[in-house]
mmCIF file of the N, C-alpha and C atoms, coordinates in Angstrom:
data_MODEL
# 
_entry.id   MODEL 
# 
loop_
_atom_site.group_PDB 
_atom_site.id 
_atom_site.type_symbol 
_atom_site.label_atom_id 
_atom_site.label_alt_id 
_atom_site.label_comp_id 
_atom_site.label_asym_id 
_atom_site.label_entity_id 
_atom_site.label_seq_id 
_atom_site.pdbx_PDB_ins_code 
_atom_site.Cartn_x 
_atom_site.Cartn_y 
_atom_site.Cartn_z 
_atom_site.occupancy 
_atom_site.B_iso_or_equiv 
_atom_site.pdbx_formal_charge 
_atom_site.auth_seq_id 
_atom_site.auth_comp_id 
_atom_site.auth_asym_id 
_atom_site.auth_atom_id 
_atom_site.pdbx_PDB_model_num 
ATOM 1   N N  . UNK A 1 1  ? 0.825  -1.203  0.000   1.00 0.00 ? 1  UNK A N  1 
ATOM 2   C CA . UNK A 1 1  ? 0.000  0.000   0.000   1.00 0.00 ? 1  UNK A CA 1 
ATOM 3   C C  . UNK A 1 1  ? 0.865  1.262   0.000   1.00 0.00 ? 1  UNK A C  1 
ATOM 4   N N  . UNK A 1 2  ? 1.984  1.210   0.731   1.00 0.00 ? 2  UNK A N  1 
ATOM 5   C CA . UNK A 1 2  ? 2.826  2.412   0.798   1.00 0.00 ? 2  UNK A CA 1 
ATOM 6   C C  . UNK A 1 2  ? 3.421  2.754   -0.566  1.00 0.00 ? 2  UNK A C  1 
ATOM 7   N N  . UNK A 1 3  ? 3.773  1.750   -1.322  1.00 0.00 ? 3  UNK A N  1 
ATOM 8   C CA . UNK A 1 3  ? 4.299  2.004   -2.662  1.00 0.00 ? 3  UNK A CA 1 
ATOM 9   C C  . UNK A 1 3  ? 3.263  2.647   -3.567  1.00 0.00 ? 3  UNK A C  1 
ATOM 10  N N  . UNK A 1 4  ? 2.032  2.166   -3.477  1.00 0.00 ? 4  UNK A N  1 
ATOM 11  C CA . UNK A 1 4  ? 0.955  2.752   -4.285  1.00 0.00 ? 4  UNK A CA 1 
ATOM 12  C C  . UNK A 1 4  ? 0.655  4.181   -3.844  1.00 0.00 ? 4  UNK A C  1 
ATOM 13  N N  . UNK A 1 5  ? 0.672  4.416   -2.537  1.00 0.00 ? 5  UNK A N  1 
ATOM 14  C CA . UNK A 1 5  ? 0.439  5.773   -2.038  1.00 0.00 ? 5  UNK A CA 1 
ATOM 15  C C  . UNK A 1 5  ? 1.549  6.711   -2.512  1.00 0.00 ? 5  UNK A C  1 
ATOM 16  N N  . UNK A 1 6  ? 2.783  6.242   -2.466  1.00 0.00 ? 6  UNK A N  1 
ATOM 17  C CA . UNK A 1 6  ? 3.900  7.064   -2.907  1.00 0.00 ? 6  UNK A CA 1 
ATOM 18  C C  . UNK A 1 6  ? 3.835  7.407   -4.385  1.00 0.00 ? 6  UNK A C  1 
ATOM 19  N N  . UNK A 1 7  ? 3.533  6.418   -5.204  1.00 0.00 ? 7  UNK A N  1 
ATOM 20  C CA . UNK A 1 7  ? 3.431  6.655   -6.653  1.00 0.00 ? 7  UNK A CA 1 
ATOM 21  C C  . UNK A 1 7  ? 2.237  7.559   -6.948  1.00 0.00 ? 7  UNK A C  1 
ATOM 22  N N  . UNK A 1 8  ? 1.125  7.341   -6.255  1.00 0.00 ? 8  UNK A N  1 
ATOM 23  C CA . UNK A 1 8  ? -0.049 8.189   -6.448  1.00 0.00 ? 8  UNK A CA 1 
ATOM 24  C C  . UNK A 1 8  ? 0.222  9.633   -6.058  1.00 0.00 ? 8  UNK A C  1 
ATOM 25  N N  . UNK A 1 9  ? 0.917  9.819   -4.938  1.00 0.00 ? 9  UNK A N  1 
ATOM 26  C CA . UNK A 1 9  ? 1.268  11.167  -4.495  1.00 0.00 ? 9  UNK A CA 1 
ATOM 27  C C  . UNK A 1 9  ? 2.199  11.840  -5.498  1.00 0.00 ? 9  UNK A C  1 
ATOM 28  N N  . UNK A 1 10 ? 3.161  11.086  -5.992  1.00 0.00 ? 10 UNK A N  1 
ATOM 29  C CA . UNK A 1 10 ? 4.088  11.641  -6.985  1.00 0.00 ? 10 UNK A CA 1 
ATOM 30  C C  . UNK A 1 10 ? 3.341  12.067  -8.243  1.00 0.00 ? 10 UNK A C  1 
ATOM 31  N N  . UNK A 1 11 ? 2.400  11.246  -8.680  1.00 0.00 ? 11 UNK A N  1 
ATOM 32  C CA . UNK A 1 11 ? 1.621  11.602  -9.872  1.00 0.00 ? 11 UNK A CA 1 
ATOM 33  C C  . UNK A 1 11 ? 0.768  12.842  -9.636  1.00 0.00 ? 11 UNK A C  1 
ATOM 34  N N  . UNK A 1 12 ? 0.197  12.956  -8.446  1.00 0.00 ? 12 UNK A N  1 
ATOM 35  C CA . UNK A 1 12 ? -0.601 14.142  -8.134  1.00 0.00 ? 12 UNK A CA 1 
ATOM 36  C C  . UNK A 1 12 ? 0.268  15.391  -8.031  1.00 0.00 ? 12 UNK A C  1 
ATOM 37  N N  . UNK A 1 13 ? 1.486  15.247  -7.520  1.00 0.00 ? 13 UNK A N  1 
ATOM 38  C CA . UNK A 1 13 ? 2.384  16.392  -7.412  1.00 0.00 ? 13 UNK A CA 1 
ATOM 39  C C  . UNK A 1 13 ? 2.950  16.825  -8.757  1.00 0.00 ? 13 UNK A C  1 
ATOM 40  N N  . UNK A 1 14 ? 2.859  15.961  -9.757  1.00 0.00 ? 14 UNK A N  1 
ATOM 41  C CA . UNK A 1 14 ? 3.312  16.331  -11.097 1.00 0.00 ? 14 UNK A CA 1 
ATOM 42  C C  . UNK A 1 14 ? 2.417  17.400  -11.715 1.00 0.00 ? 14 UNK A C  1 
ATOM 43  N N  . UNK A 1 15 ? 1.156  17.443  -11.322 1.00 0.00 ? 15 UNK A N  1 
ATOM 44  C CA . UNK A 1 15 ? 0.224  18.422  -11.895 1.00 0.00 ? 15 UNK A CA 1 
ATOM 45  C C  . UNK A 1 15 ? 0.652  19.850  -11.547 1.00 0.00 ? 15 UNK A C  1 
ATOM 46  N N  . UNK A 1 16 ? 0.799  20.182  -10.247 1.00 0.00 ? 16 UNK A N  1 
ATOM 47  C CA . UNK A 1 16 ? 1.268  21.549  -9.960  1.00 0.00 ? 16 UNK A CA 1 
ATOM 48  C C  . UNK A 1 16 ? 2.730  21.756  -10.352 1.00 0.00 ? 16 UNK A C  1 
ATOM 49  N N  . UNK A 1 17 ? 3.505  20.684  -10.315 1.00 0.00 ? 17 UNK A N  1 
ATOM 50  C CA . UNK A 1 17 ? 4.910  20.799  -10.724 1.00 0.00 ? 17 UNK A CA 1 
ATOM 51  C C  . UNK A 1 17 ? 5.040  21.209  -12.179 1.00 0.00 ? 17 UNK A C  1 
ATOM 52  N N  . UNK A 1 18 ? 4.248  20.591  -13.032 1.00 0.00 ? 18 UNK A N  1 
ATOM 53  C CA . UNK A 1 18 ? 4.258  20.958  -14.451 1.00 0.00 ? 18 UNK A CA 1 
ATOM 54  C C  . UNK A 1 18 ? 3.743  22.377  -14.656 1.00 0.00 ? 18 UNK A C  1 
ATOM 55  N N  . UNK A 1 19 ? 2.748  22.775  -13.874 1.00 0.00 ? 19 UNK A N  1 
ATOM 56  C CA . UNK A 1 19 ? 2.225  24.146  -13.993 1.00 0.00 ? 19 UNK A CA 1 
ATOM 57  C C  . UNK A 1 19 ? 3.307  25.160  -13.625 1.00 0.00 ? 19 UNK A C  1 
ATOM 58  N N  . UNK A 1 20 ? 4.081  24.856  -12.583 1.00 0.00 ? 20 UNK A N  1 
ATOM 59  C CA . UNK A 1 20 ? 5.170  25.760  -12.180 1.00 0.00 ? 20 UNK A CA 1 
ATOM 60  C C  . UNK A 1 20 ? 6.255  25.806  -13.249 1.00 0.00 ? 20 UNK A C  1 
ATOM 61  N N  . UNK A 1 21 ? 6.608  24.645  -13.794 1.00 0.00 ? 21 UNK A N  1 
ATOM 62  C CA . UNK A 1 21 ? 7.631  24.590  -14.847 1.00 0.00 ? 21 UNK A CA 1 
ATOM 63  C C  . UNK A 1 21 ? 7.175  25.396  -16.063 1.00 0.00 ? 21 UNK A C  1 
ATOM 64  N N  . UNK A 1 22 ? 5.919  25.232  -16.443 1.00 0.00 ? 22 UNK A N  1 
ATOM 65  C CA . UNK A 1 22 ? 5.395  25.958  -17.608 1.00 0.00 ? 22 UNK A CA 1 
ATOM 66  C C  . UNK A 1 22 ? 5.373  27.460  -17.362 1.00 0.00 ? 22 UNK A C  1 
ATOM 67  N N  . UNK A 1 23 ? 5.029  27.866  -16.139 1.00 0.00 ? 23 UNK A N  1 
ATOM 68  C CA . UNK A 1 23 ? 4.983  29.302  -15.821 1.00 0.00 ? 23 UNK A CA 1 
ATOM 69  C C  . UNK A 1 23 ? 6.389  29.907  -15.801 1.00 0.00 ? 23 UNK A C  1 
ATOM 70  N N  . UNK A 1 24 ? 7.353  29.181  -15.249 1.00 0.00 ? 24 UNK A N  1 
ATOM 71  C CA . UNK A 1 24 ? 8.718  29.714  -15.154 1.00 0.00 ? 24 UNK A CA 1 
ATOM 72  C C  . UNK A 1 24 ? 9.402  29.781  -16.515 1.00 0.00 ? 24 UNK A C  1 
ATOM 73  N N  . UNK A 1 25 ? 9.184  28.760  -17.327 1.00 0.00 ? 25 UNK A N  1 
ATOM 74  C CA . UNK A 1 25 ? 9.853  28.715  -18.628 1.00 0.00 ? 25 UNK A CA 1 
ATOM 75  C C  . UNK A 1 25 ? 9.061  29.427  -19.717 1.00 0.00 ? 25 UNK A C  1 
ATOM 76  N N  . UNK A 1 26 ? 7.781  29.613  -19.498 1.00 0.00 ? 26 UNK A N  1 
ATOM 77  C CA . UNK A 1 26 ? 6.948  30.264  -20.509 1.00 0.00 ? 26 UNK A CA 1 
ATOM 78  C C  . UNK A 1 26 ? 6.686  29.397  -21.720 1.00 0.00 ? 26 UNK A C  1 
ATOM 79  N N  . UNK A 1 27 ? 6.829  28.101  -21.570 1.00 0.00 ? 27 UNK A N  1 
ATOM 80  C CA . UNK A 1 27 ? 6.592  27.186  -22.677 1.00 0.00 ? 27 UNK A CA 1 
ATOM 81  C C  . UNK A 1 27 ? 6.033  25.876  -22.132 1.00 0.00 ? 27 UNK A C  1 
ATOM 82  N N  . UNK A 1 28 ? 5.377  25.128  -22.987 1.00 0.00 ? 28 UNK A N  1 
ATOM 83  C CA . UNK A 1 28 ? 4.854  23.822  -22.587 1.00 0.00 ? 28 UNK A CA 1 
ATOM 84  C C  . UNK A 1 28 ? 5.671  22.683  -23.200 1.00 0.00 ? 28 UNK A C  1 
ATOM 85  N N  . UNK A 1 29 ? 6.865  23.008  -23.676 1.00 0.00 ? 29 UNK A N  1 
ATOM 86  C CA . UNK A 1 29 ? 7.719  21.988  -24.298 1.00 0.00 ? 29 UNK A CA 1 
ATOM 87  C C  . UNK A 1 29 ? 8.319  21.031  -23.273 1.00 0.00 ? 29 UNK A C  1 
ATOM 88  N N  . UNK A 1 30 ? 8.499  21.499  -22.037 1.00 0.00 ? 30 UNK A N  1 
ATOM 89  C CA . UNK A 1 30 ? 9.130  20.685  -20.993 1.00 0.00 ? 30 UNK A CA 1 
ATOM 90  C C  . UNK A 1 30 ? 8.053  20.197  -20.036 1.00 0.00 ? 30 UNK A C  1 
ATOM 91  N N  . UNK A 1 31 ? 8.006  18.890  -19.817 1.00 0.00 ? 31 UNK A N  1 
ATOM 92  C CA . UNK A 1 31 ? 7.041  18.288  -18.904 1.00 0.00 ? 31 UNK A CA 1 
ATOM 93  C C  . UNK A 1 31 ? 7.742  17.279  -17.997 1.00 0.00 ? 31 UNK A C  1 
ATOM 94  N N  . UNK A 1 32 ? 7.370  17.250  -16.738 1.00 0.00 ? 32 UNK A N  1 
ATOM 95  C CA . UNK A 1 32 ? 7.835  16.222  -15.825 1.00 0.00 ? 32 UNK A CA 1 
ATOM 96  C C  . UNK A 1 32 ? 6.813  15.085  -15.846 1.00 0.00 ? 32 UNK A C  1 
ATOM 97  N N  . UNK A 1 33 ? 7.288  13.845  -15.803 1.00 0.00 ? 33 UNK A N  1 
ATOM 98  C CA . UNK A 1 33 ? 6.380  12.701  -15.794 1.00 0.00 ? 33 UNK A CA 1 
ATOM 99  C C  . UNK A 1 33 ? 7.050  11.529  -15.095 1.00 0.00 ? 33 UNK A C  1 
ATOM 100 N N  . UNK A 1 34 ? 6.245  10.594  -14.661 1.00 0.00 ? 34 UNK A N  1 
ATOM 101 C CA . UNK A 1 34 ? 6.724  9.374   -14.027 1.00 0.00 ? 34 UNK A CA 1 
ATOM 102 C C  . UNK A 1 34 ? 6.405  8.208   -14.956 1.00 0.00 ? 34 UNK A C  1 
ATOM 103 N N  . UNK A 1 35 ? 7.437  7.620   -15.564 1.00 0.00 ? 35 UNK A N  1 
ATOM 104 C CA . UNK A 1 35 ? 7.190  6.481   -16.463 1.00 0.00 ? 35 UNK A CA 1 
ATOM 105 C C  . UNK A 1 35 ? 6.557  5.307   -15.710 1.00 0.00 ? 35 UNK A C  1 
ATOM 106 N N  . UNK A 1 36 ? 5.736  4.545   -16.397 1.00 0.00 ? 36 UNK A N  1 
ATOM 107 C CA . UNK A 1 36 ? 5.046  3.414   -15.779 1.00 0.00 ? 36 UNK A CA 1 
ATOM 108 C C  . UNK A 1 36 ? 6.042  2.379   -15.274 1.00 0.00 ? 36 UNK A C  1 
ATOM 109 N N  . UNK A 1 37 ? 7.102  2.126   -16.036 1.00 0.00 ? 37 UNK A N  1 
ATOM 110 C CA . UNK A 1 37 ? 8.090  1.130   -15.608 1.00 0.00 ? 37 UNK A CA 1 
ATOM 111 C C  . UNK A 1 37 ? 8.769  1.562   -14.307 1.00 0.00 ? 37 UNK A C  1 
ATOM 112 N N  . UNK A 1 38 ? 9.070  2.836   -14.172 1.00 0.00 ? 38 UNK A N  1 
ATOM 113 C CA . UNK A 1 38 ? 9.677  3.329   -12.936 1.00 0.00 ? 38 UNK A CA 1 
ATOM 114 C C  . UNK A 1 38 ? 8.700  3.227   -11.773 1.00 0.00 ? 38 UNK A C  1 
ATOM 115 N N  . UNK A 1 39 ? 7.433  3.511   -12.013 1.00 0.00 ? 39 UNK A N  1 
ATOM 116 C CA . UNK A 1 39 ? 6.420  3.402   -10.966 1.00 0.00 ? 39 UNK A CA 1 
ATOM 117 C C  . UNK A 1 39 ? 6.302  1.961   -10.474 1.00 0.00 ? 39 UNK A C  1 
ATOM 118 N N  . UNK A 1 40 ? 6.316  1.011   -11.401 1.00 0.00 ? 40 UNK A N  1 
ATOM 119 C CA . UNK A 1 40 ? 6.234  -0.399  -11.014 1.00 0.00 ? 40 UNK A CA 1 
ATOM 120 C C  . UNK A 1 40 ? 7.467  -0.826  -10.229 1.00 0.00 ? 40 UNK A C  1 
ATOM 121 N N  . UNK A 1 41 ? 8.641  -0.359  -10.642 1.00 0.00 ? 41 UNK A N  1 
ATOM 122 C CA . UNK A 1 41 ? 9.875  -0.678  -9.922  1.00 0.00 ? 41 UNK A CA 1 
ATOM 123 C C  . UNK A 1 41 ? 9.821  -0.117  -8.510  1.00 0.00 ? 41 UNK A C  1 
ATOM 124 N N  . UNK A 1 42 ? 9.313  1.094   -8.352  1.00 0.00 ? 42 UNK A N  1 
ATOM 125 C CA . UNK A 1 42 ? 9.201  1.688   -7.018  1.00 0.00 ? 42 UNK A CA 1 
ATOM 126 C C  . UNK A 1 42 ? 8.251  0.900   -6.128  1.00 0.00 ? 42 UNK A C  1 
ATOM 127 N N  . UNK A 1 43 ? 7.159  0.415   -6.688  1.00 0.00 ? 43 UNK A N  1 
ATOM 128 C CA . UNK A 1 43 ? 6.208  -0.378  -5.904  1.00 0.00 ? 43 UNK A CA 1 
ATOM 129 C C  . UNK A 1 43 ? 6.834  -1.699  -5.483  1.00 0.00 ? 43 UNK A C  1 
ATOM 130 N N  . UNK A 1 44 ? 7.513  -2.373  -6.402  1.00 0.00 ? 44 UNK A N  1 
ATOM 131 C CA . UNK A 1 44 ? 8.177  -3.642  -6.077  1.00 0.00 ? 44 UNK A CA 1 
ATOM 132 C C  . UNK A 1 44 ? 9.264  -3.423  -5.033  1.00 0.00 ? 44 UNK A C  1 
ATOM 133 N N  . UNK A 1 45 ? 10.028 -2.352  -5.169  1.00 0.00 ? 45 UNK A N  1 
ATOM 134 C CA . UNK A 1 45 ? 11.069 -2.034  -4.198  1.00 0.00 ? 45 UNK A CA 1 
ATOM 135 C C  . UNK A 1 45 ? 10.475 -1.799  -2.812  1.00 0.00 ? 45 UNK A C  1 
ATOM 136 N N  . UNK A 1 46 ? 9.348  -1.134  -2.757  1.00 0.00 ? 46 UNK A N  1 
ATOM 137 C CA . UNK A 1 46 ? 8.675  -0.888  -1.491  1.00 0.00 ? 46 UNK A CA 1 
ATOM 138 C C  . UNK A 1 46 ? 8.252  -2.208  -0.836  1.00 0.00 ? 46 UNK A C  1 
ATOM 139 N N  . UNK A 1 47 ? 7.716  -3.126  -1.618  1.00 0.00 ? 47 UNK A N  1 
ATOM 140 C CA . UNK A 1 47 ? 7.291  -4.420  -1.088  1.00 0.00 ? 47 UNK A CA 1 
ATOM 141 C C  . UNK A 1 47 ? 8.493  -5.213  -0.582  1.00 0.00 ? 47 UNK A C  1 
ATOM 142 N N  . UNK A 1 48 ? 9.569  -5.227  -1.349  1.00 0.00 ? 48 UNK A N  1 
ATOM 143 C CA . UNK A 1 48 ? 10.770 -5.977  -0.958  1.00 0.00 ? 48 UNK A CA 1 
ATOM 144 C C  . UNK A 1 48 ? 11.364 -5.423  0.334   1.00 0.00 ? 48 UNK A C  1 
ATOM 145 N N  . UNK A 1 49 ? 11.474 -4.105  0.438   1.00 0.00 ? 49 UNK A N  1 
ATOM 146 C CA . UNK A 1 49 ? 12.033 -3.506  1.650   1.00 0.00 ? 49 UNK A CA 1 
ATOM 147 C C  . UNK A 1 49 ? 11.143 -3.765  2.867   1.00 0.00 ? 49 UNK A C  1 
ATOM 148 N N  . UNK A 1 50 ? 9.841  -3.760  2.671   1.00 0.00 ? 50 UNK A N  1 
ATOM 149 C CA . UNK A 1 50 ? 8.920  -4.060  3.771   1.00 0.00 ? 50 UNK A CA 1 
ATOM 150 C C  . UNK A 1 50 ? 9.073  -5.503  4.225   1.00 0.00 ? 50 UNK A C  1 
ATOM 151 N N  . UNK A 1 51 ? 9.203  -6.415  3.284   1.00 0.00 ? 51 UNK A N  1 
ATOM 152 C CA . UNK A 1 51 ? 9.406  -7.820  3.640   1.00 0.00 ? 51 UNK A CA 1 
ATOM 153 C C  . UNK A 1 51 ? 10.727 -8.029  4.370   1.00 0.00 ? 51 UNK A C  1 
ATOM 154 N N  . UNK A 1 52 ? 11.783 -7.392  3.894   1.00 0.00 ? 52 UNK A N  1 
ATOM 155 C CA . UNK A 1 52 ? 13.080 -7.517  4.560   1.00 0.00 ? 52 UNK A CA 1 
ATOM 156 C C  . UNK A 1 52 ? 12.998 -6.958  5.974   1.00 0.00 ? 52 UNK A C  1 
ATOM 157 N N  . UNK A 1 53 ? 12.325 -5.821  6.127   1.00 0.00 ? 53 UNK A N  1 
ATOM 158 C CA . UNK A 1 53 ? 12.194 -5.202  7.441   1.00 0.00 ? 53 UNK A CA 1 
ATOM 159 C C  . UNK A 1 53 ? 11.366 -6.032  8.407   1.00 0.00 ? 53 UNK A C  1 
ATOM 160 N N  . UNK A 1 54 ? 10.529 -6.909  7.918   1.00 0.00 ? 54 UNK A N  1 
ATOM 161 C CA . UNK A 1 54 ? 9.708  -7.741  8.787   1.00 0.00 ? 54 UNK A CA 1 
ATOM 162 C C  . UNK A 1 54 ? 10.241 -9.143  8.999   1.00 0.00 ? 54 UNK A C  1 
ATOM 163 N N  . UNK A 1 55 ? 10.901 -9.706  7.996   1.00 0.00 ? 55 UNK A N  1 
ATOM 164 C CA . UNK A 1 55 ? 11.350 -11.094 8.076   1.00 0.00 ? 55 UNK A CA 1 
ATOM 165 C C  . UNK A 1 55 ? 12.526 -11.255 9.031   1.00 0.00 ? 55 UNK A C  1 
ATOM 166 N N  . UNK A 1 56 ? 13.528 -10.395 8.950   1.00 0.00 ? 56 UNK A N  1 
ATOM 167 C CA . UNK A 1 56 ? 14.715 -10.574 9.787   1.00 0.00 ? 56 UNK A CA 1 
ATOM 168 C C  . UNK A 1 56 ? 14.417 -10.424 11.277  1.00 0.00 ? 56 UNK A C  1 
ATOM 169 N N  . UNK A 1 57 ? 13.689 -9.409  11.710  1.00 0.00 ? 57 UNK A N  1 
ATOM 170 C CA . UNK A 1 57 ? 13.368 -9.341  13.141  1.00 0.00 ? 57 UNK A CA 1 
ATOM 171 C C  . UNK A 1 57 ? 12.480 -10.498 13.616  1.00 0.00 ? 57 UNK A C  1 
ATOM 172 N N  . UNK A 1 58 ? 11.562 -10.958 12.767  1.00 0.00 ? 58 UNK A N  1 
ATOM 173 C CA . UNK A 1 58 ? 10.691 -12.053 13.181  1.00 0.00 ? 58 UNK A CA 1 
ATOM 174 C C  . UNK A 1 58 ? 11.469 -13.368 13.285  1.00 0.00 ? 58 UNK A C  1 
ATOM 175 N N  . UNK A 1 59 ? 12.458 -13.569 12.437  1.00 0.00 ? 59 UNK A N  1 
ATOM 176 C CA . UNK A 1 59 ? 13.292 -14.772 12.551  1.00 0.00 ? 59 UNK A CA 1 
ATOM 177 C C  . UNK A 1 59 ? 14.112 -14.741 13.832  1.00 0.00 ? 59 UNK A C  1 
ATOM 178 N N  . UNK A 1 60 ? 14.645 -13.574 14.157  1.00 0.00 ? 60 UNK A N  1 
ATOM 179 C CA . UNK A 1 60 ? 15.419 -13.455 15.393  1.00 0.00 ? 60 UNK A CA 1 
ATOM 180 C C  . UNK A 1 60 ? 14.522 -13.688 16.604  1.00 0.00 ? 60 UNK A C  1 
ATOM 181 N N  . UNK A 1 61 ? 13.308 -13.187 16.569  1.00 0.00 ? 61 UNK A N  1 
ATOM 182 C CA . UNK A 1 61 ? 12.377 -13.381 17.687  1.00 0.00 ? 61 UNK A CA 1 
ATOM 183 C C  . UNK A 1 61 ? 11.932 -14.833 17.789  1.00 0.00 ? 61 UNK A C  1 
ATOM 184 N N  . UNK A 1 62 ? 11.797 -15.516 16.667  1.00 0.00 ? 62 UNK A N  1 
ATOM 185 C CA . UNK A 1 62 ? 11.370 -16.911 16.681  1.00 0.00 ? 62 UNK A CA 1 
ATOM 186 C C  . UNK A 1 62 ? 12.427 -17.826 17.285  1.00 0.00 ? 62 UNK A C  1 
ATOM 187 N N  . UNK A 1 63 ? 13.694 -17.442 17.224  1.00 0.00 ? 63 UNK A N  1 
ATOM 188 C CA . UNK A 1 63 ? 14.775 -18.265 17.770  1.00 0.00 ? 63 UNK A CA 1 
ATOM 189 C C  . UNK A 1 63 ? 14.902 -18.145 19.286  1.00 0.00 ? 63 UNK A C  1 
ATOM 190 N N  . UNK A 1 64 ? 14.301 -17.113 19.864  1.00 0.00 ? 64 UNK A N  1 
ATOM 191 C CA . UNK A 1 64 ? 14.415 -16.913 21.307  1.00 0.00 ? 64 UNK A CA 1 
ATOM 192 C C  . UNK A 1 64 ? 13.380 -17.750 22.047  1.00 0.00 ? 64 UNK A C  1 
ATOM 193 N N  . UNK A 1 65 ? 13.727 -18.091 23.287  1.00 0.00 ? 65 UNK A N  1 
ATOM 194 C CA . UNK A 1 65 ? 12.817 -18.824 24.145  1.00 0.00 ? 65 UNK A CA 1 
ATOM 195 C C  . UNK A 1 65 ? 11.745 -17.859 24.655  1.00 0.00 ? 65 UNK A C  1 
ATOM 196 N N  . UNK A 1 66 ? 10.456 -18.205 24.475  1.00 0.00 ? 66 UNK A N  1 
ATOM 197 C CA . UNK A 1 66 ? 9.392  -17.277 24.898  1.00 0.00 ? 66 UNK A CA 1 
ATOM 198 C C  . UNK A 1 66 ? 9.400  -16.982 26.396  1.00 0.00 ? 66 UNK A C  1 
ATOM 199 N N  . UNK A 1 67 ? 9.723  -17.975 27.213  1.00 0.00 ? 67 UNK A N  1 
ATOM 200 C CA . UNK A 1 67 ? 9.731  -17.778 28.657  1.00 0.00 ? 67 UNK A CA 1 
ATOM 201 C C  . UNK A 1 67 ? 10.810 -16.786 29.048  1.00 0.00 ? 67 UNK A C  1 
ATOM 202 N N  . UNK A 1 68 ? 11.989 -16.895 28.456  1.00 0.00 ? 68 UNK A N  1 
ATOM 203 C CA . UNK A 1 68 ? 13.087 -15.973 28.741  1.00 0.00 ? 68 UNK A CA 1 
ATOM 204 C C  . UNK A 1 68 ? 12.739 -14.561 28.282  1.00 0.00 ? 68 UNK A C  1 
ATOM 205 N N  . UNK A 1 69 ? 12.112 -14.457 27.141  1.00 0.00 ? 69 UNK A N  1 
ATOM 206 C CA . UNK A 1 69 ? 11.733 -13.139 26.629  1.00 0.00 ? 69 UNK A CA 1 
ATOM 207 C C  . UNK A 1 69 ? 10.705 -12.467 27.526  1.00 0.00 ? 69 UNK A C  1 
ATOM 208 N N  . UNK A 1 70 ? 9.735  -13.250 28.027  1.00 0.00 ? 70 UNK A N  1 
ATOM 209 C CA . UNK A 1 70 ? 8.709  -12.681 28.895  1.00 0.00 ? 70 UNK A CA 1 
ATOM 210 C C  . UNK A 1 70 ? 9.268  -12.284 30.258  1.00 0.00 ? 70 UNK A C  1 
ATOM 211 N N  . UNK A 1 71 ? 10.235 -13.032 30.761  1.00 0.00 ? 71 UNK A N  1 
ATOM 212 C CA . UNK A 1 71 ? 10.821 -12.697 32.060  1.00 0.00 ? 71 UNK A CA 1 
ATOM 213 C C  . UNK A 1 71 ? 11.654 -11.425 32.010  1.00 0.00 ? 71 UNK A C  1 
ATOM 214 N N  . UNK A 1 72 ? 12.279 -11.158 30.875  1.00 0.00 ? 72 UNK A N  1 
ATOM 215 C CA . UNK A 1 72 ? 13.162 -9.994  30.758  1.00 0.00 ? 72 UNK A CA 1 
ATOM 216 C C  . UNK A 1 72 ? 12.390 -8.685  30.598  1.00 0.00 ? 72 UNK A C  1 
ATOM 217 N N  . UNK A 1 73 ? 11.131 -8.774  30.287  1.00 0.00 ? 73 UNK A N  1 
ATOM 218 C CA . UNK A 1 73 ? 10.353 -7.529  30.091  1.00 0.00 ? 73 UNK A CA 1 
ATOM 219 C C  . UNK A 1 73 ? 9.773  -7.096  31.333  1.00 0.00 ? 73 UNK A C  1 
# 
């Protein structure tokens, strides 16, 4: 979901960004855009990083004895 939110936000920010670029340059020849392939890569990267951030700590927690963990808290 975070990857989709990020790509969606970037696409929405392109609208005023392009308006500012057009106003500053006085032409519509230059446009900012987010290619679909880059958007998909960003979403996949977001999923991979989220999985990495969740898998390693959960593996470390699974190796610990639950009784010892509860006593230390």
